[in-house]
C-alpha positions, 0 to 999 in steps of 0.5 A: 678908534674915532669919536662917535658922530651924533646925528639928530632926527626927530630931536632924538641924537643916533650915534653912528660910527661905534666900534663893534666887538663879538661878546666873547664869555659873560655879558654882564663883563661888558662894562669893564670891558669898555672901561678898558677901552676907554669908552665913553658909552656902550650898548649891546646887540642881540638877544642873546647879546652877541655884539658890544658897540663902543662909543667914544668922546660923547659926554656921559649924561647925553642920551642917545640911541645906536643906529646900527643896533635900531637897525639890527632891531628894525630887521631882526630876521636875515642879513641886511645892510644900507648905505646912508649919505649922513652930508654931502661927503660922508657915506656911512654902511650899517648891516646886521645878520639875525638881529645883531650888528656886524663888526665890520660895519657902522663905518663912515666912507669918503666916497660912495664906492668905498661904501659899496665896495664895503657891502661887497665884502660883507657879502663874501661872508654873508652871501644871503646879504640884502641891501636895502632899496639904495633908491629910497630915501635916507630920511625915510630909514632914519625916520624908521629908526628913530621911532625904533628908539622909542623901544629900544635902550638908550647907550649906557654911560661908563661911569669912571673909576673915582680919583679918590678910589685910585689914589686909596688903591694906590696907597694901600698897594704900597703899603702891602708892598713895603710890608712885604719887600721889607717884613720879609727875608730880602732873599725871598723880597725879589724874584732871583734868577733861580727863581724866575728859571724856575717859573719858566719851567713850571710854565713850559710844563703847563703849556707843554700838556696842550701843545699849539697846534697852529696851521701846520698841525691843524692841516695834519689833523684834518688830512688824517680826517679826509683819509679815513674810508667811509665804505670799506669792504661792505662796512660802512663808517658810523663815526670815528672820535680822536684825541691825545693820549698819555703823550700829547703828541700821539693821538689815540683814534677809534672808527666805529663801522657798521656792516652794510653789505649781506655779503660783507664779513669780519675776514674781508674787513680784515684783509682790506683794513689800512696798515696800523688798524688793530680791529675788534668786533663787539657784535656781528654787525659791528666793527671798532677800528683803534689806530693812532697817529703822530700830531706834533705841536710847539710849546706856546711862546708867550710873546708871539700869542696874540693879545687879548683886545686883538683875539676880541676884535680880529680874531672872532671877526675872522670866525664871524666871517666863516660862520656861515659855513658851520652850524655853530661857532662857540667861543668861550670867555677867557680862563687864566692859565693856571701855573702851580708856583715853584718850591724852595728846597724848604718848600716855600713857594718861590716869588713871581717874576714881576715880568711874568706872563699873564696868559688865558686860554679860550674854548673852542668848539667847531660843528659843520661840515668837514669839507669846511673845516679847511676854512679854520686852518689860517685861524688856528695859529695859537689854537691847541686842539683836544678833540676831533670828532667825525659823524657819518649820517648817509641820509642827510640831504647836502647844504651849505651847513649840512653834509653826510660827514659832520666834523665837531672839534673841541679846543683852546686858544691861547691869548696873552693878557 
């Protein structure tokens, strides 16, 4: 986090060097997030908003516009990048994709070689990135961005929480705590070792329902998908679906097949079926294979889970880097992990320990070619998968985001808040 730099163009202050984060969840919560990060201003990029820009160190009454956001509005289609010489010793990189500022752009470099390398790094994630004419005058582009500011929103100043409100809230909390601590029996006012153990027990129960699969489990799940036969004894795969059964570590799967060859029959499929398949034939041209697989996972360790800010900044940025290989990568906003309070022998809820972890989950949905799924393995350390579906579309023409075998994954990312 560094102070945002202002450059005056046509007497309009353009802001460079914002800290860009992916918008995960409701954009209406952006102001609260910006306040938590200590930003002085914010701006949302994209329609609908997909990136949040945070500025630091600016006067709240200062009217200014984000140069990166103006570039995204100037080039609403495709992937574009530029390198601007702001002064004799600072080269600044701006980049956007489909009208949204790229999270890893809007940064300054002391040498032109470093700025060019930053653009090449962006090109690895966005192969179709186009570089604006490097021989064109930087002033010309800045003039166009300044003109774009006439129809673009300025940075929004963040109103700080008033001191008297903080004092009032603190006083009320103190009164509430005093009444709680001294109005109840002493045994209920503080968390005892037994209460702490009881809370840890119910937390482990909640986490065990959806264990983390991590890199090892994700790799095993994908390997099981890869091993399923697409054509078998004259029958062709239509789709397959897997999800956890009554035991979280045992997944129940069902594969649907259609009779393709005129010579194919039930007897041939029964003979060619892999071990462990239980075959059923709903019609003369349909077959269902039910099978199971072990998919081990581990109960999440709250201390090892990623922090919420790092999820929004680093993990989401890593997802954006592999996004070109998928048709959809969706991450919803965080939802607190519900943990039912343990109760004593009289049915009274035990007090929550003051250091009890605050965990949350984010729903994750993935769709794209099955061959692209390996890119998700390094990003699955804190993910628990709930459902995996593979669909076979024989007539599809293979491409970067298209394939005859399409994978649909649903799961949840755990984070520590």
